[in-house]
Backbone as XML, in Angstrom:
<?xml version="1.0"?>
<chain id="A" units="angstrom">
  <residue number="1" name="MET">
    <atom name="N" x="-3.538" y="41.752" z="38.934"/>
    <atom name="CA" x="-2.319" y="42.399" z="38.953"/>
    <atom name="C" x="-1.376" y="41.417" z="38.176"/>
  </residue>
  <residue number="2" name="ALA">
    <atom name="N" x="-0.494" y="42.095" z="37.180"/>
    <atom name="CA" x="0.433" y="41.371" z="36.507"/>
    <atom name="C" x="1.631" y="41.017" z="37.354"/>
  </residue>
  <residue number="3" name="LYS">
    <atom name="N" x="2.186" y="39.946" z="36.785"/>
    <atom name="CA" x="3.616" y="39.512" z="37.622"/>
    <atom name="C" x="4.422" y="40.688" z="37.459"/>
  </residue>
  <residue number="4" name="LYS">
    <atom name="N" x="5.191" y="40.615" z="38.722"/>
    <atom name="CA" x="6.279" y="41.919" z="38.762"/>
    <atom name="C" x="7.489" y="41.748" z="37.636"/>
  </residue>
  <residue number="5" name="ALA">
    <atom name="N" x="7.754" y="40.513" z="37.448"/>
    <atom name="CA" x="8.781" y="40.224" z="36.411"/>
    <atom name="C" x="8.322" y="40.911" z="35.016"/>
  </residue>
  <residue number="6" name="LEU">
    <atom name="N" x="7.121" y="40.606" z="34.605"/>
    <atom name="CA" x="6.685" y="41.283" z="33.325"/>
    <atom name="C" x="6.727" y="42.718" z="33.199"/>
  </residue>
  <residue number="7" name="ILE">
    <atom name="N" x="6.116" y="43.331" z="34.393"/>
    <atom name="CA" x="6.382" y="44.745" z="34.604"/>
    <atom name="C" x="7.804" y="45.380" z="34.588"/>
  </residue>
  <residue number="8" name="ASN">
    <atom name="N" x="8.641" y="44.613" z="35.278"/>
    <atom name="CA" x="9.876" y="44.915" z="35.015"/>
    <atom name="C" x="10.542" y="44.796" z="33.700"/>
  </residue>
  <residue number="9" name="ARG">
    <atom name="N" x="10.233" y="43.759" z="33.283"/>
    <atom name="CA" x="10.723" y="43.634" z="31.902"/>
    <atom name="C" x="10.372" y="44.775" z="30.846"/>
  </residue>
  <residue number="10" name="GLU">
    <atom name="N" x="9.083" y="45.045" z="31.171"/>
    <atom name="CA" x="8.517" y="46.372" z="30.408"/>
    <atom name="C" x="9.274" y="47.623" z="30.650"/>
  </residue>
  <residue number="11" name="ALA">
    <atom name="N" x="9.544" y="47.716" z="31.934"/>
    <atom name="CA" x="10.383" y="48.973" z="32.326"/>
    <atom name="C" x="12.029" y="49.169" z="31.658"/>
  </residue>
  <residue number="12" name="LYS">
    <atom name="N" x="12.378" y="47.935" z="31.680"/>
    <atom name="CA" x="13.849" y="47.556" z="30.921"/>
    <atom name="C" x="13.594" y="47.909" z="29.431"/>
  </residue>
  <residue number="13" name="ARG">
    <atom name="N" x="12.573" y="47.459" z="28.873"/>
    <atom name="CA" x="12.360" y="47.919" z="27.521"/>
    <atom name="C" x="12.422" y="49.529" z="27.092"/>
  </residue>
  <residue number="14" name="VAL">
    <atom name="N" x="11.511" y="50.129" z="28.149"/>
    <atom name="CA" x="11.368" y="51.563" z="27.892"/>
    <atom name="C" x="12.773" y="52.039" z="28.051"/>
  </residue>
  <residue number="15" name="ALA">
    <atom name="N" x="13.591" y="51.692" z="29.135"/>
    <atom name="CA" x="14.751" y="52.432" z="29.393"/>
    <atom name="C" x="15.729" y="52.272" z="28.258"/>
  </residue>
  <residue number="16" name="LEU">
    <atom name="N" x="15.945" y="50.787" z="27.678"/>
    <atom name="CA" x="16.698" y="50.704" z="26.448"/>
    <atom name="C" x="16.294" y="51.636" z="25.346"/>
  </residue>
  <residue number="17" name="ALA">
    <atom name="N" x="14.805" y="51.535" z="25.089"/>
    <atom name="CA" x="14.609" y="52.290" z="23.988"/>
    <atom name="C" x="14.944" y="53.649" z="24.152"/>
  </residue>
  <residue number="18" name="HIS">
    <atom name="N" x="14.928" y="54.235" z="25.214"/>
    <atom name="CA" x="15.433" y="55.611" z="25.470"/>
    <atom name="C" x="16.975" y="55.777" z="25.179"/>
  </residue>
  <residue number="19" name="LYS">
    <atom name="N" x="17.580" y="54.897" z="25.787"/>
    <atom name="CA" x="19.080" y="54.903" z="25.641"/>
    <atom name="C" x="19.491" y="54.831" z="24.329"/>
  </residue>
  <residue number="20" name="TYR">
    <atom name="N" x="19.042" y="53.880" z="23.317"/>
    <atom name="CA" x="19.324" y="53.860" z="22.128"/>
    <atom name="C" x="18.695" y="54.656" z="21.057"/>
  </residue>
  <residue number="21" name="ALA">
    <atom name="N" x="17.888" y="55.580" z="21.420"/>
    <atom name="CA" x="16.726" y="56.280" z="20.331"/>
    <atom name="C" x="17.778" y="57.018" z="19.471"/>
  </residue>
  <residue number="22" name="ALA">
    <atom name="N" x="18.830" y="57.915" z="20.141"/>
    <atom name="CA" x="19.563" y="58.701" z="19.296"/>
    <atom name="C" x="20.373" y="57.907" z="18.331"/>
  </residue>
  <residue number="23" name="LYS">
    <atom name="N" x="20.950" y="56.857" z="18.747"/>
    <atom name="CA" x="21.871" y="55.890" z="17.873"/>
    <atom name="C" x="20.873" y="55.285" z="16.734"/>
  </residue>
  <residue number="24" name="ARG">
    <atom name="N" x="19.762" y="54.987" z="17.032"/>
    <atom name="CA" x="18.844" y="54.416" z="16.095"/>
    <atom name="C" x="18.359" y="55.413" z="15.155"/>
  </residue>
  <residue number="25" name="GLU">
    <atom name="N" x="18.286" y="56.605" z="15.430"/>
    <atom name="CA" x="17.736" y="57.562" z="14.580"/>
    <atom name="C" x="18.991" y="58.061" z="13.442"/>
  </residue>
  <residue number="26" name="LYS">
    <atom name="N" x="20.242" y="58.009" z="14.122"/>
    <atom name="CA" x="21.219" y="58.293" z="13.313"/>
    <atom name="C" x="21.419" y="57.078" z="12.112"/>
  </residue>
  <residue number="27" name="ILE">
    <atom name="N" x="21.237" y="55.922" z="12.687"/>
    <atom name="CA" x="21.475" y="54.816" z="11.539"/>
    <atom name="C" x="20.240" y="54.766" z="10.611"/>
  </residue>
  <residue number="28" name="PHE">
    <atom name="N" x="18.999" y="55.038" z="11.063"/>
    <atom name="CA" x="17.835" y="55.204" z="10.111"/>
    <atom name="C" x="18.098" y="56.526" z="9.047"/>
  </residue>
  <residue number="29" name="SER">
    <atom name="N" x="18.721" y="57.407" z="9.474"/>
    <atom name="CA" x="18.938" y="58.468" z="8.848"/>
    <atom name="C" x="19.718" y="58.101" z="7.549"/>
  </residue>
  <residue number="30" name="VAL">
    <atom name="N" x="20.698" y="57.156" z="7.704"/>
    <atom name="CA" x="21.677" y="56.874" z="6.743"/>
    <atom name="C" x="20.922" y="55.773" z="6.040"/>
  </residue>
  <residue number="31" name="ILE">
    <atom name="N" x="20.275" y="54.926" z="6.527"/>
    <atom name="CA" x="19.349" y="53.853" z="5.608"/>
    <atom name="C" x="18.292" y="54.484" z="4.841"/>
  </residue>
  <residue number="32" name="ASN">
    <atom name="N" x="17.665" y="55.591" z="5.158"/>
    <atom name="CA" x="16.734" y="56.120" z="4.347"/>
    <atom name="C" x="17.211" y="57.285" z="3.555"/>
  </residue>
  <residue number="33" name="ASP">
    <atom name="N" x="18.556" y="57.521" z="3.557"/>
    <atom name="CA" x="19.095" y="58.659" z="2.718"/>
    <atom name="C" x="19.174" y="58.125" z="1.328"/>
  </residue>
  <residue number="34" name="SER">
    <atom name="N" x="18.662" y="58.825" z="0.278"/>
    <atom name="CA" x="18.601" y="58.352" z="-1.078"/>
    <atom name="C" x="20.087" y="58.468" z="-1.657"/>
  </residue>
  <residue number="35" name="ALA">
    <atom name="N" x="20.605" y="59.560" z="-1.114"/>
    <atom name="CA" x="22.210" y="59.900" z="-1.731"/>
    <atom name="C" x="23.197" y="58.805" z="-1.138"/>
  </residue>
  <residue number="36" name="ALA">
    <atom name="N" x="22.946" y="58.096" z="-0.071"/>
    <atom name="CA" x="23.820" y="57.060" z="0.471"/>
    <atom name="C" x="24.225" y="56.073" z="-0.532"/>
  </residue>
  <residue number="37" name="THR">
    <atom name="N" x="25.417" y="55.378" z="-0.466"/>
    <atom name="CA" x="25.736" y="54.358" z="-1.326"/>
    <atom name="C" x="25.376" y="52.914" z="-0.923"/>
  </residue>
  <residue number="38" name="ASP">
    <atom name="N" x="25.327" y="52.024" z="-1.602"/>
    <atom name="CA" x="24.784" y="50.624" z="-1.262"/>
    <atom name="C" x="25.677" y="50.035" z="0.072"/>
  </residue>
  <residue number="39" name="GLN">
    <atom name="N" x="27.019" y="50.483" z="-0.099"/>
    <atom name="CA" x="27.852" y="49.812" z="1.008"/>
    <atom name="C" x="27.648" y="50.723" z="2.295"/>
  </residue>
  <residue number="40" name="GLU">
    <atom name="N" x="27.371" y="51.949" z="2.388"/>
    <atom name="CA" x="27.038" y="52.714" z="3.420"/>
    <atom name="C" x="25.800" y="52.018" z="4.111"/>
  </residue>
  <residue number="41" name="LYS">
    <atom name="N" x="24.629" y="51.866" z="3.250"/>
    <atom name="CA" x="23.547" y="51.434" z="3.773"/>
    <atom name="C" x="23.593" y="49.998" z="4.386"/>
  </residue>
  <residue number="42" name="PHE">
    <atom name="N" x="24.458" y="49.228" z="3.948"/>
    <atom name="CA" x="24.627" y="47.837" z="4.394"/>
    <atom name="C" x="25.376" y="47.831" z="5.596"/>
  </residue>
  <residue number="43" name="GLU">
    <atom name="N" x="26.513" y="48.917" z="5.639"/>
    <atom name="CA" x="27.099" y="48.969" z="7.175"/>
    <atom name="C" x="26.187" y="49.514" z="8.224"/>
  </residue>
  <residue number="44" name="ALA">
    <atom name="N" x="25.065" y="50.450" z="7.659"/>
    <atom name="CA" x="24.352" y="50.760" z="8.709"/>
    <atom name="C" x="23.296" y="49.739" z="9.200"/>
  </residue>
  <residue number="45" name="ARG">
    <atom name="N" x="22.983" y="48.884" z="8.363"/>
    <atom name="CA" x="21.968" y="47.700" z="8.583"/>
    <atom name="C" x="22.945" y="46.837" z="9.599"/>
  </residue>
  <residue number="46" name="LEU">
    <atom name="N" x="23.974" y="46.555" z="9.328"/>
    <atom name="CA" x="24.927" y="45.714" z="10.298"/>
    <atom name="C" x="25.024" y="46.649" z="11.714"/>
  </residue>
  <residue number="47" name="LYS">
    <atom name="N" x="25.234" y="47.872" z="11.721"/>
    <atom name="CA" x="25.181" y="48.507" z="13.060"/>
    <atom name="C" x="23.679" y="48.414" z="13.740"/>
  </residue>
  <residue number="48" name="LEU">
    <atom name="N" x="22.722" y="48.364" z="12.936"/>
    <atom name="CA" x="21.338" y="48.224" z="13.485"/>
    <atom name="C" x="21.123" y="46.983" z="14.058"/>
  </residue>
  <residue number="49" name="GLN">
    <atom name="N" x="21.720" y="45.915" z="13.548"/>
    <atom name="CA" x="21.667" y="44.670" z="13.985"/>
    <atom name="C" x="22.332" y="44.313" z="15.233"/>
  </residue>
  <residue number="50" name="SER">
    <atom name="N" x="23.346" y="45.242" z="15.538"/>
    <atom name="CA" x="24.311" y="44.986" z="16.829"/>
    <atom name="C" x="23.674" y="45.775" z="18.086"/>
  </residue>
  <residue number="51" name="ILE">
    <atom name="N" x="22.314" y="46.578" z="17.716"/>
    <atom name="CA" x="21.697" y="47.059" z="18.821"/>
    <atom name="C" x="20.878" y="45.949" z="19.462"/>
  </residue>
  <residue number="52" name="PRO">
    <atom name="N" x="20.607" y="46.074" z="20.765"/>
    <atom name="CA" x="19.692" y="44.976" z="21.215"/>
    <atom name="C" x="18.158" y="45.017" z="20.772"/>
  </residue>
  <residue number="53" name="ARG">
    <atom name="N" x="17.630" y="43.913" z="20.690"/>
    <atom name="CA" x="16.408" y="43.931" z="20.219"/>
    <atom name="C" x="15.162" y="44.710" z="21.061"/>
  </residue>
  <residue number="54" name="ASN">
    <atom name="N" x="15.520" y="44.500" z="22.298"/>
    <atom name="CA" x="14.609" y="45.383" z="23.238"/>
    <atom name="C" x="14.797" y="46.614" z="23.140"/>
  </residue>
  <residue number="55" name="ALA">
    <atom name="N" x="15.446" y="47.258" z="22.517"/>
    <atom name="CA" x="15.705" y="48.641" z="22.327"/>
    <atom name="C" x="14.765" y="49.145" z="21.306"/>
  </residue>
  <residue number="56" name="ALA">
    <atom name="N" x="14.253" y="48.416" z="20.516"/>
    <atom name="CA" x="13.295" y="48.867" z="19.442"/>
    <atom name="C" x="11.909" y="49.316" z="20.267"/>
  </residue>
  <residue number="57" name="PRO">
    <atom name="N" x="11.343" y="50.336" z="19.886"/>
    <atom name="CA" x="9.997" y="50.963" z="20.563"/>
    <atom name="C" x="9.025" y="49.993" z="20.137"/>
  </residue>
  <residue number="58" name="VAL">
    <atom name="N" x="8.930" y="49.430" z="19.151"/>
    <atom name="CA" x="8.009" y="48.394" z="18.600"/>
    <atom name="C" x="7.678" y="47.545" z="19.642"/>
  </residue>
  <residue number="59" name="ARG">
    <atom name="N" x="8.641" y="47.000" z="20.315"/>
    <atom name="CA" x="8.582" y="45.915" z="21.197"/>
    <atom name="C" x="8.005" y="46.256" z="22.653"/>
  </residue>
  <residue number="60" name="GLN">
    <atom name="N" x="7.654" y="47.532" z="22.784"/>
    <atom name="CA" x="7.158" y="47.878" z="24.076"/>
    <atom name="C" x="5.491" y="47.586" z="24.050"/>
  </residue>
  <residue number="61" name="ARG">
    <atom name="N" x="5.131" y="47.290" z="25.220"/>
    <atom name="CA" x="3.652" y="47.005" z="25.338"/>
    <atom name="C" x="2.957" y="47.987" z="26.253"/>
  </residue>
  <residue number="62" name="ARG">
    <atom name="N" x="2.025" y="48.422" z="25.982"/>
    <atom name="CA" x="1.143" y="49.391" z="26.880"/>
    <atom name="C" x="0.467" y="48.624" z="27.876"/>
  </residue>
  <residue number="63" name="ARG">
    <atom name="N" x="0.735" y="49.242" z="29.169"/>
    <atom name="CA" x="0.279" y="48.350" z="30.181"/>
    <atom name="C" x="-0.698" y="49.360" z="31.251"/>
  </residue>
  <residue number="64" name="CYS">
    <atom name="N" x="-1.520" y="48.771" z="32.063"/>
    <atom name="CA" x="-2.030" y="49.609" z="32.985"/>
    <atom name="C" x="-1.061" y="50.201" z="34.094"/>
  </residue>
  <residue number="65" name="ALA">
    <atom name="N" x="-1.095" y="51.289" z="34.341"/>
    <atom name="CA" x="-0.494" y="52.130" z="35.196"/>
    <atom name="C" x="-0.501" y="51.528" z="36.674"/>
  </residue>
  <residue number="66" name="LEU">
    <atom name="N" x="-1.770" y="51.153" z="37.070"/>
    <atom name="CA" x="-2.109" y="50.458" z="38.437"/>
    <atom name="C" x="-1.881" y="49.101" z="38.567"/>
  </residue>
  <residue number="67" name="THR">
    <atom name="N" x="-2.383" y="48.313" z="37.475"/>
    <atom name="CA" x="-2.489" y="46.961" z="37.742"/>
    <atom name="C" x="-1.427" y="46.108" z="36.776"/>
  </residue>
  <residue number="68" name="GLY">
    <atom name="N" x="-0.911" y="46.666" z="35.783"/>
    <atom name="CA" x="0.056" y="46.099" z="34.882"/>
    <atom name="C" x="-0.623" y="45.251" z="33.749"/>
  </residue>
  <residue number="69" name="ARG">
    <atom name="N" x="-1.782" y="45.411" z="33.717"/>
    <atom name="CA" x="-2.677" y="44.427" z="32.786"/>
    <atom name="C" x="-2.147" y="44.834" z="31.600"/>
  </residue>
  <residue number="70" name="PRO">
    <atom name="N" x="-1.819" y="43.834" z="30.422"/>
    <atom name="CA" x="-1.566" y="44.350" z="29.235"/>
    <atom name="C" x="-2.490" y="44.610" z="28.100"/>
  </residue>
  <residue number="71" name="ARG">
    <atom name="N" x="-3.767" y="44.062" z="28.431"/>
    <atom name="CA" x="-4.794" y="44.126" z="27.429"/>
    <atom name="C" x="-5.820" y="44.975" z="27.891"/>
  </residue>
  <residue number="72" name="GLY">
    <atom name="N" x="-6.675" y="45.560" z="26.938"/>
    <atom name="CA" x="-7.694" y="46.479" z="27.384"/>
    <atom name="C" x="-7.213" y="47.629" z="28.076"/>
  </residue>
  <residue number="73" name="THR">
    <atom name="N" x="-6.112" y="48.467" z="27.493"/>
    <atom name="CA" x="-5.525" y="49.519" z="28.077"/>
    <atom name="C" x="-6.006" y="50.735" z="27.184"/>
  </residue>
  <residue number="74" name="PHE">
    <atom name="N" x="-6.664" y="51.707" z="27.804"/>
    <atom name="CA" x="-6.749" y="53.042" z="27.048"/>
    <atom name="C" x="-5.563" y="53.949" z="27.121"/>
  </residue>
  <residue number="75" name="ARG">
    <atom name="N" x="-5.321" y="54.558" z="25.853"/>
    <atom name="CA" x="-3.981" y="55.236" z="25.654"/>
    <atom name="C" x="-4.161" y="56.577" z="26.481"/>
  </residue>
  <residue number="76" name="LYS">
    <atom name="N" x="-5.484" y="57.084" z="26.362"/>
    <atom name="CA" x="-5.791" y="58.451" z="26.917"/>
    <atom name="C" x="-5.620" y="58.457" z="28.218"/>
  </residue>
  <residue number="77" name="PHE">
    <atom name="N" x="-5.944" y="57.421" z="29.106"/>
    <atom name="CA" x="-5.746" y="57.318" z="30.426"/>
    <atom name="C" x="-4.501" y="56.597" z="31.119"/>
  </residue>
  <residue number="78" name="GLY">
    <atom name="N" x="-4.219" y="55.563" z="30.383"/>
    <atom name="CA" x="-3.044" y="54.708" z="30.636"/>
    <atom name="C" x="-3.548" y="53.801" z="31.649"/>
  </residue>
  <residue number="79" name="LEU">
    <atom name="N" x="-4.754" y="53.380" z="31.684"/>
    <atom name="CA" x="-5.305" y="52.489" z="32.519"/>
    <atom name="C" x="-5.939" y="51.531" z="31.852"/>
  </residue>
  <residue number="80" name="GLY">
    <atom name="N" x="-6.190" y="50.282" z="32.526"/>
    <atom name="CA" x="-6.796" y="49.072" z="32.006"/>
    <atom name="C" x="-8.496" y="49.540" z="31.964"/>
  </residue>
  <residue number="81" name="ARG">
    <atom name="N" x="-9.106" y="48.704" z="31.258"/>
    <atom name="CA" x="-10.602" y="49.058" z="31.157"/>
    <atom name="C" x="-11.413" y="48.808" z="32.431"/>
  </residue>
  <residue number="82" name="THR">
    <atom name="N" x="-11.009" y="47.854" z="33.262"/>
    <atom name="CA" x="-11.395" y="47.537" z="34.649"/>
    <atom name="C" x="-11.325" y="48.879" z="35.664"/>
  </residue>
  <residue number="83" name="LYS">
    <atom name="N" x="-10.006" y="49.410" z="35.515"/>
    <atom name="CA" x="-9.713" y="50.344" z="36.542"/>
    <atom name="C" x="-10.453" y="51.606" z="35.911"/>
  </residue>
  <residue number="84" name="ILE">
    <atom name="N" x="-10.527" y="52.005" z="34.820"/>
    <atom name="CA" x="-11.264" y="53.051" z="34.291"/>
    <atom name="C" x="-12.664" y="53.046" z="34.682"/>
  </residue>
  <residue number="85" name="ARG">
    <atom name="N" x="-13.261" y="51.919" z="34.747"/>
    <atom name="CA" x="-14.606" y="51.671" z="34.929"/>
    <atom name="C" x="-14.919" y="52.095" z="36.494"/>
  </residue>
  <residue number="86" name="GLU">
    <atom name="N" x="-14.010" y="51.498" z="37.244"/>
    <atom name="CA" x="-14.055" y="51.576" z="38.899"/>
    <atom name="C" x="-13.838" y="53.135" z="39.205"/>
  </residue>
  <residue number="87" name="ILE">
    <atom name="N" x="-12.907" y="53.833" z="38.698"/>
    <atom name="CA" x="-12.599" y="55.264" z="39.003"/>
    <atom name="C" x="-13.665" y="56.002" z="38.430"/>
  </residue>
  <residue number="88" name="ALA">
    <atom name="N" x="-14.134" y="55.915" z="37.116"/>
    <atom name="CA" x="-15.018" y="56.653" z="36.546"/>
    <atom name="C" x="-16.478" y="56.486" z="37.399"/>
  </residue>
  <residue number="89" name="MET">
    <atom name="N" x="-16.826" y="55.176" z="37.967"/>
    <atom name="CA" x="-18.028" y="55.145" z="38.761"/>
    <atom name="C" x="-17.860" y="55.979" z="40.029"/>
  </residue>
  <residue number="90" name="ARG">
    <atom name="N" x="-16.563" y="56.140" z="40.460"/>
    <atom name="CA" x="-16.408" y="56.961" z="41.929"/>
    <atom name="C" x="-16.467" y="58.470" z="41.414"/>
  </residue>
  <residue number="91" name="GLY">
    <atom name="N" x="-16.531" y="58.736" z="40.068"/>
    <atom name="CA" x="-16.455" y="59.956" z="39.526"/>
    <atom name="C" x="-15.289" y="60.731" z="39.807"/>
  </residue>
  <residue number="92" name="GLU">
    <atom name="N" x="-14.210" y="59.969" z="39.763"/>
    <atom name="CA" x="-12.999" y="60.799" z="39.946"/>
    <atom name="C" x="-12.097" y="60.971" z="38.662"/>
  </residue>
  <residue number="93" name="ILE">
    <atom name="N" x="-12.577" y="60.734" z="37.490"/>
    <atom name="CA" x="-12.221" y="61.185" z="36.269"/>
    <atom name="C" x="-13.112" y="62.308" z="35.742"/>
  </residue>
  <residue number="94" name="PRO">
    <atom name="N" x="-12.575" y="63.610" z="35.539"/>
    <atom name="CA" x="-13.532" y="64.646" z="35.146"/>
    <atom name="C" x="-14.071" y="64.529" z="33.697"/>
  </residue>
  <residue number="95" name="GLY">
    <atom name="N" x="-15.082" y="64.551" z="33.664"/>
    <atom name="CA" x="-15.816" y="64.587" z="32.095"/>
    <atom name="C" x="-16.290" y="63.167" z="31.740"/>
  </residue>
  <residue number="96" name="VAL">
    <atom name="N" x="-16.243" y="62.207" z="32.382"/>
    <atom name="CA" x="-16.409" y="60.769" z="32.120"/>
    <atom name="C" x="-17.719" y="60.439" z="33.127"/>
  </residue>
  <residue number="97" name="ILE">
    <atom name="N" x="-18.729" y="60.125" z="32.285"/>
    <atom name="CA" x="-20.053" y="59.755" z="32.909"/>
    <atom name="C" x="-20.490" y="58.501" z="32.392"/>
  </residue>
  <residue number="98" name="LYS">
    <atom name="N" x="-21.325" y="57.874" z="32.872"/>
    <atom name="CA" x="-21.826" y="56.490" z="32.632"/>
    <atom name="C" x="-22.825" y="56.858" z="31.575"/>
  </residue>
  <residue number="99" name="ALA">
    <atom name="N" x="-22.615" y="56.053" z="30.477"/>
    <atom name="CA" x="-23.621" y="56.285" z="29.285"/>
    <atom name="C" x="-24.895" y="55.689" z="29.675"/>
  </residue>
  <residue number="100" name="SER">
    <atom name="N" x="-26.083" y="56.348" z="29.192"/>
    <atom name="CA" x="-27.297" y="55.868" z="29.190"/>
    <atom name="C" x="-28.078" y="56.398" z="27.858"/>
  </residue>
  <residue number="101" name="TRP">
    <atom name="N" x="-28.791" y="55.384" z="27.360"/>
    <atom name="CA" x="-29.542" y="55.936" z="26.206"/>
    <atom name="C" x="-30.874" y="55.015" z="25.983"/>
  </residue>
</chain>
């Protein structure tokens, strides 16, 4: 089980990214606009720097929904590898079976 502080920090990052998503999108539209002047692009970059760093979706980390483990997480299930194995062995994930060859 991961520390509660790290799990809460991750939740805070998700909330910040959601809060500033529209503002970031608007700023990036100006930066990527080929018709915008250099001065407008410069001002947009300054605005982008004023947004908190944790508002960037890139800073988010996928964690296991049950344990909070940051590594070995499967996107499809949102769970860590150990929890997937435990749940799959009990037969609680439809369509997942133990491999044998």
